[in-house]
C-alpha positions, 0 to 999 in steps of 0.5 A: 284492401288488396289482402291476396297481395299483402299475404302473398309479399309475406308468402313470398318473404317465406321463400328466401326466409327460415320459416315454413310458416309465420303464425300471426297472433297480433290483431292489428296485422291480423286485420291488414293481411285479412280483413278481421276487427275482432279481438280474438284469432290467429292466422297461420300464412304458409306458402300454400295459403293461408287459415285464419282460426278464431272462436265461436264468438265471431262465427258469423263476423270472421266469415263476412270480413276475413279475406284471403284465408280459410276459416276454421271456427274453433269448437275450443281456444284458437291456439288448440285449433292450430295445435289440432291444424299443425298436427294433422297436416305435419305428422310425417313432416320433419324440420318444419319450422314455424315462425310466431310473432315474439314481440307481441306473443304472449309467453303462456301461449307460446308456453301452451302451443308449444306442449300441444304442437306436433313434434315436427313442428319447431317455433321459432320467433319472427322479427317483424315482417308485418309491421315492416311492411305496414310502415309503407301504407297504400293508396287506400290507408293514404286516404283513410287517414288521410279522413280521420285525419280530417275529422281529428281537426275539427274536435280542436275546432270544438275544444277552442269553442268551449275553452276557457277560465274554470272550464276543467279539462276533462269538460274539453275533452269530452266535448272533442270526443263527443264530436269525434263520436258524432263525426262517425269515429270508433273510438279515440288513438287514445285518451284525449290530452287536455293538459293545462298550467303546469300540468302542461310540462307533462307530455301525457298530461291526460285530461283530469279535472283541474279548472283552466286558470289564465295566464298559462298553455293548453297541450291538445293532443287527441286522434280519432279511428276512422275506418280503422286507421288512426290520426294524431296531432297536438296544438297548444293554446294560450289562456288569457293575457299573453306572458313576455315569455310565451310567444317566443318560447311558442314560436321556437317549437314552431320553427323546429318543427317545421324545419323537421317537415322541411326535412322529410323526403325519400332516401333521409333517415328518420334521425336527420329528420330528429335533428333538423328540430333538434338544432333549432331548439338546440339553437334557441337555448332549449335543447335539454327542454326537448325530452322526447323523439320528433315523431312516429309511425302511425296507422293501424295503430297510433304508435308504429315504426319507424320511431323519429328520434335521434341516431334511428337508421330507417330511411323514409320511403313513398307511403310512409306516415308520420308524426313531427311533434317537437315540444318543449317543457317547464316542469312546474310552469308549461309545456308547448309541442306542437304535431301533423301528422305528413305521408312521404311523397315521391318529392318530399311530403305533404303534410295532412293535418290543415289545422293553422299553427300560429300563436292562439290565445284565447 
């Protein structure tokens, strides 16, 4: 990872912004900019260079991981250490502006820093500068995400091995998560969703104690974190004898998902990708049952910008990685969702998820 280049882009942004420096507090952004993977720290980025502040718990880890920044190990809290640093460095400065990540900086922490800061330093809310940089993945990131997606796909194979009537949803999820750990995953991207029967109509129906029964769908939504990067995949499986209305509904969702994938290319808006999926389901008479957005960005976090939703104006660029996951939900009956991860290429997109989307009954 080229941390010098990433920080360099941020420093270049400072030249044309109203900020003299930026204080990065969101841990995924800190990891992206300097490599630190711990749970406490602040990164101060200014034109002259960067300084990373953490506490004594991370003395060894910070010195081993942090790149392209000076490391300061605080004997007090990182917030106090930043204030002390600013006080020594900016004592004689006037009108010095420090941007903070307003979407992530806690109100209490902002208030504390406001009290401790030197009077010459003004705190100002900064936009999501780092998140926007993270939207476009470099080749190292794409390869890490590709590996996470490939490991995630193996979890679905294990789910099919153990899924049958009478098995509890949590048992299927446990087998998947054990496979993930054995495959080298650091953790799951999010709590595994195994939602069967009427629970499959819950878009975020986490695995429960409910036993899988024949005659309905099971939505399997899961992902792993590998080398810091997330994967996200959904497949929907039918259990038992297939009802006459199951396959047509499934095929409509599959067609909608494929239409959205086919729409992905540089220069198109994410709203247009969402529209491609939505039009197919509307034509099939299922539009009102598609109740969420078509997808989202994925990377160091499971939900990143852009949001692939109706009316969203973000324009796709090569290197962006997004999910395509339309679904339909019939409360009290069942639901269907199909999800792949795709990377935007110069000429269109590449589907990273290797798992078949053919109708599957077990």
